[in-house]
Chimera marker file (.cmm) of the C-alpha trace (Angstrom):
<marker_set name="trace">
<marker id="1" x="-54.459" y="179.824" z="-54.314" r="1" g="1" b="0" radius="0.5"/>
<marker id="2" x="-53.455" y="179.643" z="-50.844" r="1" g="1" b="0" radius="0.5"/>
<marker id="3" x="-49.991" y="179.734" z="-49.482" r="1" g="1" b="0" radius="0.5"/>
<marker id="4" x="-50.564" y="176.604" z="-47.526" r="1" g="1" b="0" radius="0.5"/>
<marker id="5" x="-51.112" y="174.648" z="-50.697" r="1" g="1" b="0" radius="0.5"/>
<marker id="6" x="-47.928" y="175.897" z="-52.169" r="1" g="1" b="0" radius="0.5"/>
<marker id="7" x="-45.882" y="175.077" z="-49.136" r="1" g="1" b="0" radius="0.5"/>
<marker id="8" x="-47.040" y="171.412" z="-49.177" r="1" g="1" b="0" radius="0.5"/>
<marker id="9" x="-46.138" y="171.099" z="-52.806" r="1" g="1" b="0" radius="0.5"/>
<marker id="10" x="-42.649" y="172.442" z="-52.526" r="1" g="1" b="0" radius="0.5"/>
<marker id="11" x="-40.438" y="169.777" z="-53.957" r="1" g="1" b="0" radius="0.5"/>
<marker id="12" x="-37.428" y="170.909" z="-51.975" r="1" g="1" b="0" radius="0.5"/>
<marker id="13" x="-39.063" y="170.030" z="-48.678" r="1" g="1" b="0" radius="0.5"/>
<marker id="14" x="-39.235" y="166.278" z="-48.042" r="1" g="1" b="0" radius="0.5"/>
<marker id="15" x="-42.547" y="164.840" z="-46.974" r="1" g="1" b="0" radius="0.5"/>
<marker id="16" x="-43.540" y="161.549" z="-45.293" r="1" g="1" b="0" radius="0.5"/>
<marker id="17" x="-43.632" y="159.535" z="-48.522" r="1" g="1" b="0" radius="0.5"/>
<marker id="18" x="-40.026" y="160.360" z="-49.174" r="1" g="1" b="0" radius="0.5"/>
<marker id="19" x="-38.987" y="159.096" z="-45.766" r="1" g="1" b="0" radius="0.5"/>
<marker id="20" x="-41.084" y="155.941" z="-46.161" r="1" g="1" b="0" radius="0.5"/>
<marker id="21" x="-39.552" y="155.266" z="-49.578" r="1" g="1" b="0" radius="0.5"/>
<marker id="22" x="-36.108" y="155.995" z="-48.164" r="1" g="1" b="0" radius="0.5"/>
<marker id="23" x="-36.734" y="153.555" z="-45.302" r="1" g="1" b="0" radius="0.5"/>
<marker id="24" x="-37.975" y="150.861" z="-47.715" r="1" g="1" b="0" radius="0.5"/>
<marker id="25" x="-34.996" y="151.480" z="-50.026" r="1" g="1" b="0" radius="0.5"/>
<marker id="26" x="-32.516" y="151.209" z="-47.141" r="1" g="1" b="0" radius="0.5"/>
<marker id="27" x="-34.262" y="148.049" z="-45.866" r="1" g="1" b="0" radius="0.5"/>
<marker id="28" x="-34.114" y="146.445" z="-49.318" r="1" g="1" b="0" radius="0.5"/>
<marker id="29" x="-30.518" y="147.571" z="-49.669" r="1" g="1" b="0" radius="0.5"/>
<marker id="30" x="-29.685" y="146.026" z="-46.246" r="1" g="1" b="0" radius="0.5"/>
<marker id="31" x="-31.429" y="142.757" z="-47.119" r="1" g="1" b="0" radius="0.5"/>
<marker id="32" x="-29.576" y="142.601" z="-50.422" r="1" g="1" b="0" radius="0.5"/>
<marker id="33" x="-26.304" y="143.475" z="-48.705" r="1" g="1" b="0" radius="0.5"/>
<marker id="34" x="-26.908" y="140.911" z="-45.935" r="1" g="1" b="0" radius="0.5"/>
<marker id="35" x="-28.382" y="137.958" z="-47.862" r="1" g="1" b="0" radius="0.5"/>
<marker id="36" x="-27.543" y="138.363" z="-51.564" r="1" g="1" b="0" radius="0.5"/>
<marker id="37" x="-24.042" y="139.874" z="-51.695" r="1" g="1" b="0" radius="0.5"/>
<marker id="38" x="-22.243" y="137.320" z="-49.417" r="1" g="1" b="0" radius="0.5"/>
<marker id="39" x="-23.239" y="134.269" z="-51.520" r="1" g="1" b="0" radius="0.5"/>
<marker id="40" x="-22.209" y="136.147" z="-54.667" r="1" g="1" b="0" radius="0.5"/>
<marker id="41" x="-18.866" y="137.027" z="-53.046" r="1" g="1" b="0" radius="0.5"/>
<marker id="42" x="-18.448" y="133.394" z="-51.934" r="1" g="1" b="0" radius="0.5"/>
<marker id="43" x="-19.218" y="132.091" z="-55.445" r="1" g="1" b="0" radius="0.5"/>
<marker id="44" x="-16.815" y="134.626" z="-56.988" r="1" g="1" b="0" radius="0.5"/>
<marker id="45" x="-14.100" y="133.672" z="-54.471" r="1" g="1" b="0" radius="0.5"/>
<marker id="46" x="-14.626" y="129.962" z="-55.232" r="1" g="1" b="0" radius="0.5"/>
<marker id="47" x="-14.441" y="130.719" z="-58.932" r="1" g="1" b="0" radius="0.5"/>
<marker id="48" x="-11.206" y="132.678" z="-58.479" r="1" g="1" b="0" radius="0.5"/>
<marker id="49" x="-9.790" y="129.799" z="-56.399" r="1" g="1" b="0" radius="0.5"/>
<marker id="50" x="-10.785" y="127.311" z="-59.113" r="1" g="1" b="0" radius="0.5"/>
<marker id="51" x="-9.180" y="129.494" z="-61.766" r="1" g="1" b="0" radius="0.5"/>
<marker id="52" x="-6.010" y="129.768" z="-59.652" r="1" g="1" b="0" radius="0.5"/>
<marker id="53" x="-5.988" y="125.979" z="-59.089" r="1" g="1" b="0" radius="0.5"/>
<marker id="54" x="-6.483" y="125.395" z="-62.795" r="1" g="1" b="0" radius="0.5"/>
<marker id="55" x="-3.645" y="127.781" z="-63.613" r="1" g="1" b="0" radius="0.5"/>
<marker id="56" x="-1.390" y="126.069" z="-61.059" r="1" g="1" b="0" radius="0.5"/>
<marker id="57" x="-2.347" y="122.635" z="-62.398" r="1" g="1" b="0" radius="0.5"/>
<marker id="58" x="-1.665" y="123.826" z="-65.930" r="1" g="1" b="0" radius="0.5"/>
<marker id="59" x="1.732" y="125.196" z="-64.899" r="1" g="1" b="0" radius="0.5"/>
<marker id="60" x="2.549" y="121.921" z="-63.128" r="1" g="1" b="0" radius="0.5"/>
<marker id="61" x="1.419" y="119.957" z="-66.174" r="1" g="1" b="0" radius="0.5"/>
<marker id="62" x="3.558" y="122.168" z="-68.416" r="1" g="1" b="0" radius="0.5"/>
<marker id="63" x="6.542" y="121.633" z="-66.161" r="1" g="1" b="0" radius="0.5"/>
<marker id="64" x="5.885" y="117.879" z="-66.015" r="1" g="1" b="0" radius="0.5"/>
<marker id="65" x="5.603" y="117.745" z="-69.786" r="1" g="1" b="0" radius="0.5"/>
<marker id="66" x="8.853" y="119.685" z="-70.143" r="1" g="1" b="0" radius="0.5"/>
<marker id="67" x="10.579" y="117.301" z="-67.719" r="1" g="1" b="0" radius="0.5"/>
<marker id="68" x="9.144" y="114.281" z="-69.527" r="1" g="1" b="0" radius="0.5"/>
<marker id="69" x="10.245" y="115.723" z="-72.864" r="1" g="1" b="0" radius="0.5"/>
<marker id="70" x="13.779" y="116.326" z="-71.594" r="1" g="1" b="0" radius="0.5"/>
<marker id="71" x="13.886" y="112.821" z="-70.096" r="1" g="1" b="0" radius="0.5"/>
<marker id="72" x="12.620" y="111.411" z="-73.392" r="1" g="1" b="0" radius="0.5"/>
<marker id="73" x="15.207" y="113.344" z="-75.387" r="1" g="1" b="0" radius="0.5"/>
<marker id="74" x="17.990" y="112.218" z="-73.029" r="1" g="1" b="0" radius="0.5"/>
<marker id="75" x="16.846" y="108.595" z="-73.260" r="1" g="1" b="0" radius="0.5"/>
<marker id="76" x="16.588" y="108.904" z="-77.033" r="1" g="1" b="0" radius="0.5"/>
<marker id="77" x="20.115" y="110.319" z="-77.265" r="1" g="1" b="0" radius="0.5"/>
<marker id="78" x="21.427" y="107.584" z="-74.968" r="1" g="1" b="0" radius="0.5"/>
<marker id="79" x="19.620" y="104.982" z="-77.049" r="1" g="1" b="0" radius="0.5"/>
<marker id="80" x="21.203" y="106.344" z="-80.198" r="1" g="1" b="0" radius="0.5"/>
<marker id="81" x="24.649" y="106.168" z="-78.598" r="1" g="1" b="0" radius="0.5"/>
<marker id="82" x="24.018" y="102.591" z="-77.447" r="1" g="1" b="0" radius="0.5"/>
<marker id="83" x="22.653" y="101.620" z="-80.865" r="1" g="1" b="0" radius="0.5"/>
<marker id="84" x="25.692" y="103.173" z="-82.542" r="1" g="1" b="0" radius="0.5"/>
<marker id="85" x="27.979" y="101.196" z="-80.233" r="1" g="1" b="0" radius="0.5"/>
<marker id="86" x="26.069" y="97.995" z="-80.962" r="1" g="1" b="0" radius="0.5"/>
<marker id="87" x="26.290" y="98.665" z="-84.708" r="1" g="1" b="0" radius="0.5"/>
<marker id="88" x="30.057" y="99.265" z="-84.463" r="1" g="1" b="0" radius="0.5"/>
<marker id="89" x="30.486" y="96.121" z="-82.388" r="1" g="1" b="0" radius="0.5"/>
<marker id="90" x="28.388" y="94.106" z="-84.849" r="1" g="1" b="0" radius="0.5"/>
<marker id="91" x="30.432" y="95.430" z="-87.785" r="1" g="1" b="0" radius="0.5"/>
<marker id="92" x="33.677" y="94.530" z="-85.999" r="1" g="1" b="0" radius="0.5"/>
<marker id="93" x="32.341" y="91.060" z="-85.194" r="1" g="1" b="0" radius="0.5"/>
<marker id="94" x="31.179" y="90.675" z="-88.780" r="1" g="1" b="0" radius="0.5"/>
<marker id="95" x="34.604" y="91.647" z="-90.084" r="1" g="1" b="0" radius="0.5"/>
<marker id="96" x="36.320" y="89.231" z="-87.697" r="1" g="1" b="0" radius="0.5"/>
<marker id="97" x="33.909" y="86.442" z="-88.670" r="1" g="1" b="0" radius="0.5"/>
<marker id="98" x="34.496" y="87.140" z="-92.365" r="1" g="1" b="0" radius="0.5"/>
<marker id="99" x="38.275" y="87.218" z="-91.811" r="1" g="1" b="0" radius="0.5"/>
<marker id="100" x="38.116" y="83.951" z="-89.849" r="1" g="1" b="0" radius="0.5"/>
<marker id="101" x="35.981" y="82.297" z="-92.520" r="1" g="1" b="0" radius="0.5"/>
<marker id="102" x="38.337" y="83.557" z="-95.226" r="1" g="1" b="0" radius="0.5"/>
<marker id="103" x="41.318" y="82.194" z="-93.266" r="1" g="1" b="0" radius="0.5"/>
<marker id="104" x="39.589" y="78.819" z="-92.812" r="1" g="1" b="0" radius="0.5"/>
<marker id="105" x="38.588" y="78.754" z="-96.496" r="1" g="1" b="0" radius="0.5"/>
<marker id="106" x="42.164" y="79.640" z="-97.512" r="1" g="1" b="0" radius="0.5"/>
<marker id="107" x="43.531" y="76.872" z="-95.276" r="1" g="1" b="0" radius="0.5"/>
<marker id="108" x="41.052" y="74.416" z="-96.761" r="1" g="1" b="0" radius="0.5"/>
<marker id="109" x="41.934" y="75.559" z="-100.275" r="1" g="1" b="0" radius="0.5"/>
<marker id="110" x="45.661" y="75.247" z="-99.507" r="1" g="1" b="0" radius="0.5"/>
<marker id="111" x="45.113" y="71.784" z="-98.040" r="1" g="1" b="0" radius="0.5"/>
<marker id="112" x="43.064" y="70.777" z="-101.089" r="1" g="1" b="0" radius="0.5"/>
<marker id="113" x="45.737" y="72.123" z="-103.432" r="1" g="1" b="0" radius="0.5"/>
<marker id="114" x="48.450" y="70.262" z="-101.493" r="1" g="1" b="0" radius="0.5"/>
<marker id="115" x="46.393" y="67.045" z="-101.508" r="1" g="1" b="0" radius="0.5"/>
<marker id="116" x="45.653" y="67.428" z="-105.216" r="1" g="1" b="0" radius="0.5"/>
<marker id="117" x="49.333" y="68.170" z="-105.928" r="1" g="1" b="0" radius="0.5"/>
<marker id="118" x="50.345" y="65.065" z="-103.992" r="1" g="1" b="0" radius="0.5"/>
<marker id="119" x="47.784" y="63.017" z="-105.914" r="1" g="1" b="0" radius="0.5"/>
<marker id="120" x="49.006" y="64.483" z="-109.199" r="1" g="1" b="0" radius="0.5"/>
<marker id="121" x="52.641" y="63.681" z="-108.345" r="1" g="1" b="0" radius="0.5"/>
<marker id="122" x="51.638" y="60.141" z="-107.377" r="1" g="1" b="0" radius="0.5"/>
<marker id="123" x="49.639" y="59.815" z="-110.603" r="1" g="1" b="0" radius="0.5"/>
<marker id="124" x="52.559" y="61.230" z="-112.607" r="1" g="1" b="0" radius="0.5"/>
<marker id="125" x="54.953" y="58.780" z="-110.965" r="1" g="1" b="0" radius="0.5"/>
<marker id="126" x="52.549" y="55.912" z="-111.575" r="1" g="1" b="0" radius="0.5"/>
<marker id="127" x="52.005" y="56.968" z="-115.207" r="1" g="1" b="0" radius="0.5"/>
<marker id="128" x="55.765" y="57.344" z="-115.637" r="1" g="1" b="0" radius="0.5"/>
<marker id="129" x="56.349" y="53.848" z="-114.287" r="1" g="1" b="0" radius="0.5"/>
<marker id="130" x="53.548" y="52.465" z="-116.456" r="1" g="1" b="0" radius="0.5"/>
<marker id="131" x="54.951" y="54.233" z="-119.500" r="1" g="1" b="0" radius="0.5"/>
<marker id="132" x="58.442" y="53.012" z="-118.733" r="1" g="1" b="0" radius="0.5"/>
<marker id="133" x="57.097" y="49.501" z="-118.406" r="1" g="1" b="0" radius="0.5"/>
<marker id="134" x="55.070" y="49.713" z="-121.600" r="1" g="1" b="0" radius="0.5"/>
<marker id="135" x="57.295" y="51.996" z="-123.670" r="1" g="1" b="0" radius="0.5"/>
<marker id="136" x="60.635" y="50.299" z="-122.809" r="1" g="1" b="0" radius="0.5"/>
<marker id="137" x="59.711" y="46.983" z="-124.406" r="1" g="1" b="0" radius="0.5"/>
<marker id="138" x="58.229" y="48.766" z="-127.408" r="1" g="1" b="0" radius="0.5"/>
<marker id="139" x="61.310" y="50.934" z="-127.784" r="1" g="1" b="0" radius="0.5"/>
<marker id="140" x="63.621" y="47.841" z="-127.552" r="1" g="1" b="0" radius="0.5"/>
<marker id="141" x="61.538" y="46.022" z="-130.035" r="1" g="1" b="0" radius="0.5"/>
<marker id="142" x="61.622" y="48.998" z="-132.361" r="1" g="1" b="0" radius="0.5"/>
<marker id="143" x="65.343" y="49.488" z="-131.801" r="1" g="1" b="0" radius="0.5"/>
<marker id="144" x="65.900" y="45.798" z="-132.405" r="1" g="1" b="0" radius="0.5"/>
<marker id="145" x="64.030" y="46.014" z="-135.658" r="1" g="1" b="0" radius="0.5"/>
<marker id="146" x="65.832" y="49.136" z="-136.758" r="1" g="1" b="0" radius="0.5"/>
<marker id="147" x="69.308" y="47.905" z="-135.801" r="1" g="1" b="0" radius="0.5"/>
<marker id="148" x="68.657" y="44.318" z="-136.537" r="1" g="1" b="0" radius="0.5"/>
<marker id="149" x="70.225" y="43.217" z="-133.244" r="1" g="1" b="0" radius="0.5"/>
<marker id="150" x="68.855" y="42.675" z="-129.768" r="1" g="1" b="0" radius="0.5"/>
<marker id="151" x="69.539" y="45.357" z="-127.187" r="1" g="1" b="0" radius="0.5"/>
<marker id="152" x="69.922" y="44.275" z="-123.589" r="1" g="1" b="0" radius="0.5"/>
<marker id="153" x="69.119" y="46.200" z="-120.515" r="1" g="1" b="0" radius="0.5"/>
<marker id="154" x="72.673" y="46.224" z="-119.451" r="1" g="1" b="0" radius="0.5"/>
<marker id="155" x="73.731" y="47.907" z="-122.670" r="1" g="1" b="0" radius="0.5"/>
<marker id="156" x="71.656" y="50.790" z="-122.022" r="1" g="1" b="0" radius="0.5"/>
<link id1="1" id2="2" r="1" g="1" b="0" radius="0.2"/>
<link id1="2" id2="3" r="1" g="1" b="0" radius="0.2"/>
<link id1="3" id2="4" r="1" g="1" b="0" radius="0.2"/>
<link id1="4" id2="5" r="1" g="1" b="0" radius="0.2"/>
<link id1="5" id2="6" r="1" g="1" b="0" radius="0.2"/>
<link id1="6" id2="7" r="1" g="1" b="0" radius="0.2"/>
<link id1="7" id2="8" r="1" g="1" b="0" radius="0.2"/>
<link id1="8" id2="9" r="1" g="1" b="0" radius="0.2"/>
<link id1="9" id2="10" r="1" g="1" b="0" radius="0.2"/>
<link id1="10" id2="11" r="1" g="1" b="0" radius="0.2"/>
<link id1="11" id2="12" r="1" g="1" b="0" radius="0.2"/>
<link id1="12" id2="13" r="1" g="1" b="0" radius="0.2"/>
<link id1="13" id2="14" r="1" g="1" b="0" radius="0.2"/>
<link id1="14" id2="15" r="1" g="1" b="0" radius="0.2"/>
<link id1="15" id2="16" r="1" g="1" b="0" radius="0.2"/>
<link id1="16" id2="17" r="1" g="1" b="0" radius="0.2"/>
<link id1="17" id2="18" r="1" g="1" b="0" radius="0.2"/>
<link id1="18" id2="19" r="1" g="1" b="0" radius="0.2"/>
<link id1="19" id2="20" r="1" g="1" b="0" radius="0.2"/>
<link id1="20" id2="21" r="1" g="1" b="0" radius="0.2"/>
<link id1="21" id2="22" r="1" g="1" b="0" radius="0.2"/>
<link id1="22" id2="23" r="1" g="1" b="0" radius="0.2"/>
<link id1="23" id2="24" r="1" g="1" b="0" radius="0.2"/>
<link id1="24" id2="25" r="1" g="1" b="0" radius="0.2"/>
<link id1="25" id2="26" r="1" g="1" b="0" radius="0.2"/>
<link id1="26" id2="27" r="1" g="1" b="0" radius="0.2"/>
<link id1="27" id2="28" r="1" g="1" b="0" radius="0.2"/>
<link id1="28" id2="29" r="1" g="1" b="0" radius="0.2"/>
<link id1="29" id2="30" r="1" g="1" b="0" radius="0.2"/>
<link id1="30" id2="31" r="1" g="1" b="0" radius="0.2"/>
<link id1="31" id2="32" r="1" g="1" b="0" radius="0.2"/>
<link id1="32" id2="33" r="1" g="1" b="0" radius="0.2"/>
<link id1="33" id2="34" r="1" g="1" b="0" radius="0.2"/>
<link id1="34" id2="35" r="1" g="1" b="0" radius="0.2"/>
<link id1="35" id2="36" r="1" g="1" b="0" radius="0.2"/>
<link id1="36" id2="37" r="1" g="1" b="0" radius="0.2"/>
<link id1="37" id2="38" r="1" g="1" b="0" radius="0.2"/>
<link id1="38" id2="39" r="1" g="1" b="0" radius="0.2"/>
<link id1="39" id2="40" r="1" g="1" b="0" radius="0.2"/>
<link id1="40" id2="41" r="1" g="1" b="0" radius="0.2"/>
<link id1="41" id2="42" r="1" g="1" b="0" radius="0.2"/>
<link id1="42" id2="43" r="1" g="1" b="0" radius="0.2"/>
<link id1="43" id2="44" r="1" g="1" b="0" radius="0.2"/>
<link id1="44" id2="45" r="1" g="1" b="0" radius="0.2"/>
<link id1="45" id2="46" r="1" g="1" b="0" radius="0.2"/>
<link id1="46" id2="47" r="1" g="1" b="0" radius="0.2"/>
<link id1="47" id2="48" r="1" g="1" b="0" radius="0.2"/>
<link id1="48" id2="49" r="1" g="1" b="0" radius="0.2"/>
<link id1="49" id2="50" r="1" g="1" b="0" radius="0.2"/>
<link id1="50" id2="51" r="1" g="1" b="0" radius="0.2"/>
<link id1="51" id2="52" r="1" g="1" b="0" radius="0.2"/>
<link id1="52" id2="53" r="1" g="1" b="0" radius="0.2"/>
<link id1="53" id2="54" r="1" g="1" b="0" radius="0.2"/>
<link id1="54" id2="55" r="1" g="1" b="0" radius="0.2"/>
<link id1="55" id2="56" r="1" g="1" b="0" radius="0.2"/>
<link id1="56" id2="57" r="1" g="1" b="0" radius="0.2"/>
<link id1="57" id2="58" r="1" g="1" b="0" radius="0.2"/>
<link id1="58" id2="59" r="1" g="1" b="0" radius="0.2"/>
<link id1="59" id2="60" r="1" g="1" b="0" radius="0.2"/>
<link id1="60" id2="61" r="1" g="1" b="0" radius="0.2"/>
<link id1="61" id2="62" r="1" g="1" b="0" radius="0.2"/>
<link id1="62" id2="63" r="1" g="1" b="0" radius="0.2"/>
<link id1="63" id2="64" r="1" g="1" b="0" radius="0.2"/>
<link id1="64" id2="65" r="1" g="1" b="0" radius="0.2"/>
<link id1="65" id2="66" r="1" g="1" b="0" radius="0.2"/>
<link id1="66" id2="67" r="1" g="1" b="0" radius="0.2"/>
<link id1="67" id2="68" r="1" g="1" b="0" radius="0.2"/>
<link id1="68" id2="69" r="1" g="1" b="0" radius="0.2"/>
<link id1="69" id2="70" r="1" g="1" b="0" radius="0.2"/>
<link id1="70" id2="71" r="1" g="1" b="0" radius="0.2"/>
<link id1="71" id2="72" r="1" g="1" b="0" radius="0.2"/>
<link id1="72" id2="73" r="1" g="1" b="0" radius="0.2"/>
<link id1="73" id2="74" r="1" g="1" b="0" radius="0.2"/>
<link id1="74" id2="75" r="1" g="1" b="0" radius="0.2"/>
<link id1="75" id2="76" r="1" g="1" b="0" radius="0.2"/>
<link id1="76" id2="77" r="1" g="1" b="0" radius="0.2"/>
<link id1="77" id2="78" r="1" g="1" b="0" radius="0.2"/>
<link id1="78" id2="79" r="1" g="1" b="0" radius="0.2"/>
<link id1="79" id2="80" r="1" g="1" b="0" radius="0.2"/>
<link id1="80" id2="81" r="1" g="1" b="0" radius="0.2"/>
<link id1="81" id2="82" r="1" g="1" b="0" radius="0.2"/>
<link id1="82" id2="83" r="1" g="1" b="0" radius="0.2"/>
<link id1="83" id2="84" r="1" g="1" b="0" radius="0.2"/>
<link id1="84" id2="85" r="1" g="1" b="0" radius="0.2"/>
<link id1="85" id2="86" r="1" g="1" b="0" radius="0.2"/>
<link id1="86" id2="87" r="1" g="1" b="0" radius="0.2"/>
<link id1="87" id2="88" r="1" g="1" b="0" radius="0.2"/>
<link id1="88" id2="89" r="1" g="1" b="0" radius="0.2"/>
<link id1="89" id2="90" r="1" g="1" b="0" radius="0.2"/>
<link id1="90" id2="91" r="1" g="1" b="0" radius="0.2"/>
<link id1="91" id2="92" r="1" g="1" b="0" radius="0.2"/>
<link id1="92" id2="93" r="1" g="1" b="0" radius="0.2"/>
<link id1="93" id2="94" r="1" g="1" b="0" radius="0.2"/>
<link id1="94" id2="95" r="1" g="1" b="0" radius="0.2"/>
<link id1="95" id2="96" r="1" g="1" b="0" radius="0.2"/>
<link id1="96" id2="97" r="1" g="1" b="0" radius="0.2"/>
<link id1="97" id2="98" r="1" g="1" b="0" radius="0.2"/>
<link id1="98" id2="99" r="1" g="1" b="0" radius="0.2"/>
<link id1="99" id2="100" r="1" g="1" b="0" radius="0.2"/>
<link id1="100" id2="101" r="1" g="1" b="0" radius="0.2"/>
<link id1="101" id2="102" r="1" g="1" b="0" radius="0.2"/>
<link id1="102" id2="103" r="1" g="1" b="0" radius="0.2"/>
<link id1="103" id2="104" r="1" g="1" b="0" radius="0.2"/>
<link id1="104" id2="105" r="1" g="1" b="0" radius="0.2"/>
<link id1="105" id2="106" r="1" g="1" b="0" radius="0.2"/>
<link id1="106" id2="107" r="1" g="1" b="0" radius="0.2"/>
<link id1="107" id2="108" r="1" g="1" b="0" radius="0.2"/>
<link id1="108" id2="109" r="1" g="1" b="0" radius="0.2"/>
<link id1="109" id2="110" r="1" g="1" b="0" radius="0.2"/>
<link id1="110" id2="111" r="1" g="1" b="0" radius="0.2"/>
<link id1="111" id2="112" r="1" g="1" b="0" radius="0.2"/>
<link id1="112" id2="113" r="1" g="1" b="0" radius="0.2"/>
<link id1="113" id2="114" r="1" g="1" b="0" radius="0.2"/>
<link id1="114" id2="115" r="1" g="1" b="0" radius="0.2"/>
<link id1="115" id2="116" r="1" g="1" b="0" radius="0.2"/>
<link id1="116" id2="117" r="1" g="1" b="0" radius="0.2"/>
<link id1="117" id2="118" r="1" g="1" b="0" radius="0.2"/>
<link id1="118" id2="119" r="1" g="1" b="0" radius="0.2"/>
<link id1="119" id2="120" r="1" g="1" b="0" radius="0.2"/>
<link id1="120" id2="121" r="1" g="1" b="0" radius="0.2"/>
<link id1="121" id2="122" r="1" g="1" b="0" radius="0.2"/>
<link id1="122" id2="123" r="1" g="1" b="0" radius="0.2"/>
<link id1="123" id2="124" r="1" g="1" b="0" radius="0.2"/>
<link id1="124" id2="125" r="1" g="1" b="0" radius="0.2"/>
<link id1="125" id2="126" r="1" g="1" b="0" radius="0.2"/>
<link id1="126" id2="127" r="1" g="1" b="0" radius="0.2"/>
<link id1="127" id2="128" r="1" g="1" b="0" radius="0.2"/>
<link id1="128" id2="129" r="1" g="1" b="0" radius="0.2"/>
<link id1="129" id2="130" r="1" g="1" b="0" radius="0.2"/>
<link id1="130" id2="131" r="1" g="1" b="0" radius="0.2"/>
<link id1="131" id2="132" r="1" g="1" b="0" radius="0.2"/>
<link id1="132" id2="133" r="1" g="1" b="0" radius="0.2"/>
<link id1="133" id2="134" r="1" g="1" b="0" radius="0.2"/>
<link id1="134" id2="135" r="1" g="1" b="0" radius="0.2"/>
<link id1="135" id2="136" r="1" g="1" b="0" radius="0.2"/>
<link id1="136" id2="137" r="1" g="1" b="0" radius="0.2"/>
<link id1="137" id2="138" r="1" g="1" b="0" radius="0.2"/>
<link id1="138" id2="139" r="1" g="1" b="0" radius="0.2"/>
<link id1="139" id2="140" r="1" g="1" b="0" radius="0.2"/>
<link id1="140" id2="141" r="1" g="1" b="0" radius="0.2"/>
<link id1="141" id2="142" r="1" g="1" b="0" radius="0.2"/>
<link id1="142" id2="143" r="1" g="1" b="0" radius="0.2"/>
<link id1="143" id2="144" r="1" g="1" b="0" radius="0.2"/>
<link id1="144" id2="145" r="1" g="1" b="0" radius="0.2"/>
<link id1="145" id2="146" r="1" g="1" b="0" radius="0.2"/>
<link id1="146" id2="147" r="1" g="1" b="0" radius="0.2"/>
<link id1="147" id2="148" r="1" g="1" b="0" radius="0.2"/>
<link id1="148" id2="149" r="1" g="1" b="0" radius="0.2"/>
<link id1="149" id2="150" r="1" g="1" b="0" radius="0.2"/>
<link id1="150" id2="151" r="1" g="1" b="0" radius="0.2"/>
<link id1="151" id2="152" r="1" g="1" b="0" radius="0.2"/>
<link id1="152" id2="153" r="1" g="1" b="0" radius="0.2"/>
<link id1="153" id2="154" r="1" g="1" b="0" radius="0.2"/>
<link id1="154" id2="155" r="1" g="1" b="0" radius="0.2"/>
<link id1="155" id2="156" r="1" g="1" b="0" radius="0.2"/>
</marker_set>
């Protein structure tokens, strides 16, 4: 074997193929770096922006929901207070209406009792007069029969 053959096959010494492959590798690397990496970076940046927008929208929605919930709870509490006031007012009105109706009914009952009492007194007076008119002659007749003499009104 010759020494010249061994020197050409020394793997530590670069040859022309190495430089050609290195040049092709660097060219491919440059093309990738120039034309492939920027769109990927742009797409990743857009994706990050979308994720950030989504997170911001979600935070805003959460805050809006919390505000709506607090507004709802406040309105609900206010509605309960108003409803309680209306119920109290209705109960008070109901009690006053019942008291008024009871007063009117009592007045009507008192008037009816007074009217009935007046009618009863008039009937009693009428019956008394009728009895006096019918019983007096019967009593005189009976007394006349028992005593055997006639009793006059003046003798009474």
